[in-house]
C-alpha positions in Angstrom: 130.1 104.1 108.2 126.9 103.5 106.2 125.2 106.3 104.4 122.5 106.9 101.9 120.2 104.1 101.0 122.1 101.5 103.1 121.4 103.6 106.2 117.9 104.5 105.3 116.8 101.1 104.2 118.4 99.4 107.3 116.6 101.9 109.6 113.2 101.2 108.0 113.7 97.4 107.7 114.8 97.3 111.4 111.8 99.2 112.7 109.0 97.5 110.7 108.8 94.3 112.8 108.4 96.2 116.0 105.6 98.2 114.5 103.8 95.0 113.5 104.4 93.3 116.9 103.0 96.4 118.7 100.0 96.4 116.4 99.0 92.8 116.7 99.7 92.7 120.5 97.5 95.8 121.1 94.6 95.6 118.6 91.8 93.1 118.9 92.0 90.3 116.4 88.5 91.1 115.1 89.7 94.5 113.9 92.9 93.0 112.4 90.7 90.6 110.3 88.3 93.3 109.0 88.6 93.9 105.3 88.1 97.6 104.5 86.1 96.7 101.4 85.4 93.5 99.4 88.5 92.4 97.6 90.8 94.6 99.8 93.3 93.3 102.3 92.8 93.3 106.1 95.6 94.2 108.4 96.5 90.5 108.8 96.3 90.0 105.0 98.9 92.7 104.7 101.1 91.0 107.3 100.7 87.6 105.6 102.0 89.2 102.4 105.0 90.8 103.9 105.8 87.5 105.7 105.5 85.6 102.4 107.9 88.1 100.8 110.3 87.9 103.7 110.3 84.1 103.5 110.3 83.6 99.7 111.4 86.7 97.9 113.6 89.2 99.8 116.4 86.8 100.8 116.5 85.3 97.4 116.8 88.7 95.8 119.5 90.0 98.1 121.6 86.8 97.4 121.0 87.0 93.7 121.9 90.7 93.4 125.1 90.2 95.5 126.0 87.3 93.2 124.8 89.2 90.1 122.6 86.3 89.1 119.1 86.6 87.7 116.0 86.0 89.8 112.2 85.4 89.3 109.4 87.7 90.0 107.0 87.2 92.9 103.2 87.1 92.5 101.3 87.2 95.8 98.3 85.6 94.3 100.2 82.4 93.2 103.4 82.5 95.3 101.9 83.5 98.7 100.5 81.5 101.5 97.0 80.0 101.2 96.5 79.7 105.0 94.3 82.1 107.0 96.5 84.8 108.5 96.9 85.0 112.3 98.5 87.3 114.8 101.4 84.7 115.2 102.7 86.0 111.9 104.2 89.1 113.6 106.6 86.8 115.5 107.5 85.0 112.3 108.1 88.3 110.5 110.3 89.4 113.3 112.4 86.2 113.1 112.6 86.3 109.3 113.5 89.9 109.2 116.4 89.4 111.7 117.7 86.7 109.4 117.4 88.8 106.3 119.0 91.9 107.9 122.1 89.7 108.5 122.3 89.3 104.8 122.7 93.1 104.5 125.3 93.4 107.3 128.3 92.8 105.0 126.9 94.9 102.1 129.1 97.9 101.2 128.5 101.1 99.2 130.4 99.4 96.4 127.9 96.6 96.3 125.0 99.0 95.6 125.8 99.0 91.9 125.7 95.2 91.5 123.1 94.3 88.9 121.0 91.2 88.2 118.2 90.4 85.8 114.7 90.5 87.3 112.3 88.3 85.4 109.7 91.1 85.0 111.6 94.4 85.4 114.9 93.7 83.5 118.2 94.7 84.9 118.0 96.1 88.5 120.6 97.2 91.0 121.0 96.4 94.6 120.4 100.0 95.4 117.1 100.0 93.5 116.1 96.8 95.3 116.9 98.4 98.7 114.7 101.4 97.8 112.0 98.9 96.9 112.3 96.8 100.0 112.0 99.7 102.4 109.2 101.2 100.3 107.4 97.9 100.3 107.5 97.7 104.1 106.1 101.2 104.4 103.5 100.8 101.7 102.0 97.7 103.3 102.2 99.1 106.8 100.3 102.2 105.6 97.8 99.9 103.8 97.2 97.9 107.0 96.7 101.1 109.1 94.3 102.4 106.4 92.3 99.1 106.7 92.3 99.6 110.5 91.0 103.1 110.1 87.9 102.2 108.1 85.5 101.1 110.9 86.3 104.3 112.8 85.6 106.4 109.7 82.3 104.7 109.2 81.2 105.2 112.8 82.2 108.8 113.3 79.1 110.4 111.8 79.5 114.0 110.7 83.3 113.8 111.1 83.5 111.5 108.1 84.2 114.6 106.0 87.5 114.9 107.8 88.6 111.5 106.3 87.6 111.7 102.7 91.1 111.1 101.5 91.4 108.0 103.7 88.1 106.2 103.1 88.4 102.9 101.2 85.7 102.4 98.6 84.8 99.0 97.1 87.0 98.1 94.1 85.5 98.2 90.7 86.6 94.7 89.7 
């Protein structure tokens, strides 16, 4: 029986594609493409990023950690897709995630201590990576939902005071 981070991460990693499929099948594409502020990611930008990671980074990292071999970093600005994101990405994410979850199926508690050299962060363990992978899913799902929230905040008049902790302001870059 799995416990701890294996159980937790698998639960999160399993539910994330369904959340994205529900979102893109229910919400008008116009809303999914709205950037909450200049230089911020739209819902579909967030989805493009997690698809890029699912395709290019996550399986490579799992395999490298299980083999205890070093692996490169991932920079979304240079390593990510240059195409305009579409709602079809949710289906691709679902397919890629199923493939990547199959990489975790044979992982045991004993494997969690396996280590490999990450090009940017130094020595990391499979356990640390699983914490990161699940957190990455949640972070970008929350980021997407926060982007989706912005037009509703802007249009709610006096109720805007209820959302001060959720309003996205333009970046100072």
